[in-house]
C-alpha positions as CSV (number, residue, x, y, z in Angstrom):
1,M,7.2,14.1,-27.4
2,T,7.1,17.7,-28.8
3,P,6.1,20.6,-26.6
4,D,2.9,21.0,-28.7
5,E,2.1,17.2,-28.0
6,H,2.7,18.1,-24.4
7,L,0.3,20.8,-24.3
8,A,-2.4,18.3,-25.8
9,M,-1.5,15.9,-23.4
10,L,-2.1,18.6,-20.8
11,R,-5.6,19.6,-22.2
12,T,-6.9,16.1,-22.5
13,E,-5.8,14.9,-19.0
14,G,-6.9,18.4,-17.5
15,M,-10.1,18.3,-19.1
16,R,-10.4,14.8,-17.6
17,L,-9.7,15.9,-14.3
18,A,-12.1,18.9,-14.4
19,A,-14.9,16.5,-15.1
20,M,-14.5,14.5,-11.9
21,P,-18.3,14.1,-10.2
22,P,-18.6,16.6,-7.8
23,D,-20.6,14.1,-5.4
24,A,-17.5,12.1,-5.1
25,L,-15.0,15.2,-3.9
26,D,-14.9,13.4,-0.4
27,A,-13.7,10.0,-1.7
28,P,-10.1,9.0,-0.4
29,V,-7.2,8.4,-3.0
30,P,-6.4,4.7,-2.5
31,T,-2.7,5.0,-3.3
32,V,-2.0,8.5,-1.7
33,P,-3.1,8.1,2.1
34,G,-4.5,11.5,3.6
35,W,-5.6,12.7,0.0
36,T,-9.2,13.2,-1.2
37,L,-10.4,13.7,-4.9
38,E,-11.2,17.5,-3.7
39,R,-7.4,17.6,-2.5
40,V,-6.1,16.4,-6.1
41,V,-8.2,19.0,-7.9
42,R,-7.1,21.7,-5.4
43,H,-3.6,20.9,-5.2
44,T,-3.1,20.5,-9.2
45,G,-4.9,23.6,-9.9
46,R,-2.7,25.5,-7.7
47,V,0.3,23.9,-9.4
48,H,-1.2,25.4,-12.6
49,R,-1.5,28.8,-11.0
50,W,2.1,28.6,-9.7
51,V,3.6,27.8,-13.4
52,S,1.2,30.4,-14.9
53,A,2.9,33.0,-12.5
54,T,6.5,31.7,-13.1
55,L,5.9,32.1,-16.9
56,A,4.2,35.5,-16.9
57,A,7.0,36.8,-14.6
58,G,9.8,36.3,-17.3
59,P,12.9,34.7,-18.0
60,D,14.7,36.5,-15.2
61,A,12.3,35.9,-12.5
62,S,13.2,34.2,-9.4
63,M,10.9,31.0,-8.7
64,A,10.1,32.6,-5.3
65,T,8.2,35.2,-7.2
66,S,5.4,32.8,-8.1
67,A,5.7,30.5,-5.1
68,S,2.6,32.0,-3.3
69,A,-0.1,31.0,-5.7
70,E,-3.7,31.4,-4.6
71,S,-5.7,28.4,-3.5
72,L,-8.6,27.3,-5.0
73,P,-11.9,27.2,-3.1
74,R,-13.2,24.4,-1.1
75,G,-16.2,22.3,-1.8
76,R,-17.7,22.1,-5.3
77,D,-16.6,25.2,-6.5
78,C,-13.1,23.7,-6.9
79,L,-13.9,22.0,-10.1
80,P,-15.0,25.0,-12.0
81,A,-12.0,26.8,-10.6
82,Y,-9.8,24.1,-11.4
83,R,-10.8,24.4,-15.2
84,D,-10.2,28.1,-15.0
85,A,-6.8,27.5,-13.9
86,L,-6.2,25.0,-16.5
87,D,-7.4,27.4,-19.2
88,E,-5.2,30.2,-17.9
89,L,-2.2,28.2,-18.1
90,L,-2.6,27.0,-21.6
91,A,-3.3,30.4,-22.5
92,E,-0.1,31.5,-20.9
93,F,2.0,28.7,-22.8
94,D,0.3,30.2,-26.1
95,K,2.1,33.5,-25.3
96,H,5.2,32.3,-25.3
97,D,7.8,30.5,-27.6
98,F,9.0,27.0,-26.1
99,D,12.7,27.9,-26.5
100,R,12.2,31.1,-24.2
101,P,14.3,31.1,-21.2
102,A,12.2,30.4,-18.1
103,P,13.1,29.8,-14.5
104,T,12.5,25.9,-13.2
105,F,13.0,24.1,-9.9
106,T,16.2,22.6,-11.2
107,G,17.9,26.1,-12.4
108,P,17.6,28.1,-15.7
109,G,15.5,26.1,-18.4
110,A,12.9,26.9,-21.0
111,V,9.3,27.1,-21.7
112,R,9.2,23.5,-22.7
113,F,10.0,22.3,-19.5
114,W,7.1,23.5,-18.1
115,A,4.9,22.0,-21.0
116,R,6.4,18.7,-20.1
117,R,6.3,18.9,-16.6
118,Q,2.7,20.0,-16.4
119,A,1.5,17.3,-18.9
120,H,2.5,14.6,-16.7
121,E,1.8,16.5,-13.3
122,V,-1.9,16.3,-14.6
123,A,-1.5,12.9,-15.9
124,V,-0.5,11.1,-12.7
125,H,-2.9,13.2,-10.4
126,R,-5.8,12.6,-13.2
127,V,-5.3,8.9,-12.2
128,D,-5.1,9.7,-8.5
129,A,-8.6,11.3,-9.0
130,A,-10.1,8.5,-11.3
131,D,-8.7,5.9,-8.8
132,A,-10.8,7.8,-5.9
133,V,-13.8,7.7,-8.1
134,H,-13.5,4.0,-9.0
135,A,-12.8,3.0,-5.3
136,A,-16.2,4.9,-4.6
137,G,-18.1,2.5,-6.7
138,G,-17.5,4.6,-10.0
139,V,-16.1,3.7,-13.5
140,A,-12.6,2.6,-14.0
141,P,-10.0,5.2,-14.8
142,E,-9.5,5.9,-18.6
143,P,-6.1,4.9,-19.6
144,V,-3.2,7.6,-20.1
145,D,-1.9,7.6,-23.9
146,S,0.8,5.2,-24.2
147,L,3.0,7.3,-25.9
148,G,2.6,10.0,-23.3
149,A,3.2,7.6,-20.6
150,A,6.4,6.5,-22.0
151,D,7.5,10.2,-22.3
152,G,6.4,10.2,-18.4
153,V,8.6,7.4,-17.8
154,D,11.6,8.9,-19.5
155,E,10.9,12.3,-17.4
156,W,10.8,10.4,-14.2
157,A,14.0,8.8,-14.9
158,R,15.8,11.9,-16.0
159,L,14.2,14.6,-13.8
160,V,12.7,12.7,-10.6
161,L,15.0,9.7,-10.4
162,I,18.1,12.1,-10.6
163,R,17.0,14.7,-8.6
164,A,15.8,12.5,-5.7
165,L,19.1,10.5,-5.6
166,P,21.9,13.2,-5.7
167,E,23.8,10.6,-3.4
168,V,22.8,7.1,-4.3
169,P,22.5,4.6,-1.2
170,T,25.4,2.4,-0.9
171,P,23.4,-0.7,-1.7
172,L,22.5,0.5,-5.1
173,H,26.2,1.4,-6.0
174,G,27.1,-0.4,-9.1
175,K,23.5,-1.8,-9.8
176,T,21.4,-1.7,-13.0
177,V,18.0,-1.6,-13.7
178,H,16.3,-2.1,-17.0
179,L,13.0,-0.7,-17.7
180,H,10.7,-1.8,-20.6
181,G,7.7,-0.6,-21.7
182,T,6.0,-3.4,-23.7
183,D,3.4,-1.4,-25.7
184,T,5.3,1.4,-27.2
185,P,8.2,1.4,-29.4
186,D,11.6,2.5,-28.2
187,A,10.5,2.6,-24.4
188,E,13.4,1.2,-23.1
189,W,15.9,2.4,-20.6
190,L,18.9,1.3,-18.7
191,L,19.4,2.9,-15.2
192,T,23.1,2.7,-13.7
193,F,23.6,3.8,-10.1
194,G,27.0,5.0,-8.5
195,P,28.2,6.9,-5.8
196,D,28.0,10.0,-8.2
197,G,24.5,9.7,-9.0
198,V,22.2,8.0,-11.7
199,K,23.0,7.4,-15.5
200,V,20.2,7.3,-17.7
201,E,20.5,5.6,-21.1
202,A,17.7,5.0,-23.6
203,G,17.6,1.6,-25.2
204,H,17.9,-2.1,-24.9
205,A,20.5,-3.3,-22.3
206,K,20.9,-6.1,-19.9
207,G,20.4,-4.9,-16.2
208,D,20.7,-6.5,-12.7
209,V,16.9,-6.6,-12.8
210,A,14.5,-5.8,-15.6
211,I,11.1,-4.5,-14.9
212,R,8.5,-4.9,-17.8
213,G,5.0,-3.8,-18.3
214,T,3.0,-1.3,-20.3
215,A,3.9,2.4,-20.3
216,Q,1.3,3.2,-18.2
217,E,2.0,0.6,-15.8
218,L,5.5,1.6,-15.5
219,L,4.8,5.3,-15.0
220,L,2.3,4.9,-12.2
221,T,4.6,2.0,-10.8
222,M,7.7,4.7,-10.6
223,W,5.6,7.2,-9.0
224,R,4.5,4.8,-6.5
225,R,0.8,4.6,-7.7
226,R,0.9,0.9,-8.3
227,P,2.8,-1.8,-6.5
228,L,6.0,-3.3,-8.2
229,A,4.3,-6.7,-7.7
230,T,2.2,-6.1,-10.7
231,L,4.9,-5.6,-13.1
232,E,7.0,-8.3,-14.8
233,M,10.4,-8.6,-13.0
234,F,13.5,-10.8,-14.1
235,G,17.0,-10.8,-12.0
236,D,17.6,-9.2,-8.5
237,I,14.3,-7.9,-7.6
238,D,15.5,-6.3,-4.3
239,V,17.3,-3.7,-6.5
240,A,14.0,-2.8,-7.9
241,H,12.3,-2.3,-4.8
242,R,15.4,-0.1,-3.3
243,M,15.1,2.0,-6.4
244,V,11.7,2.8,-6.0
245,D,11.8,3.1,-2.3
246,A,14.5,5.8,-2.7
247,A,13.0,7.7,-5.6
248,V,10.9,10.2,-3.6
249,M,10.9,13.7,-4.5
């Protein structure tokens, strides 16, 4: 996906989150113990404010300069406050070239890093919020765009998984996992685990275990929002469970 496509996804998913029913703010998120719809909204809005401050601070700023972003108000006011935080973030992105240097939590990067990260941050948390509404008797969550979900799986593998496993647990050494998004072109990856970390390659290849599902199913499962058992798996299923259990950032 291009950075412009990431911002379009951020806008779409953010508007869906902003439109959550205020009467359901106390609804628990089934897949994130201890979280409610209100906490999802307030958390995501504060992240938006943090990223806006990071971008506004300039290329040479320290991440610490924006770490104290203001929290959103509690209760029903959190929803319009979230919409304001979303609008402010989108406006901040409009001020910068995507290739402009920017600090990131992985080291020096560019504005495009944050466009992608925020798009997928909001997509997953919007599903969290919608899951809470659905569990409380509301409508089922709208699906994440399949191309966006596939890009989210790629980001999970190359950012979250690699960052979470700088030292791969010994039982995973030498193991390989093939991820296959069944509803999206070119949505295949081979993950190779070794003592020096994780290698990610796009494309079709045989792994010790193959994990198949729609791009959204893969995305939500890798982010521990859906159980592995809902996906098709072939081969050494224990490797798949070890990977997901270890990939916590």
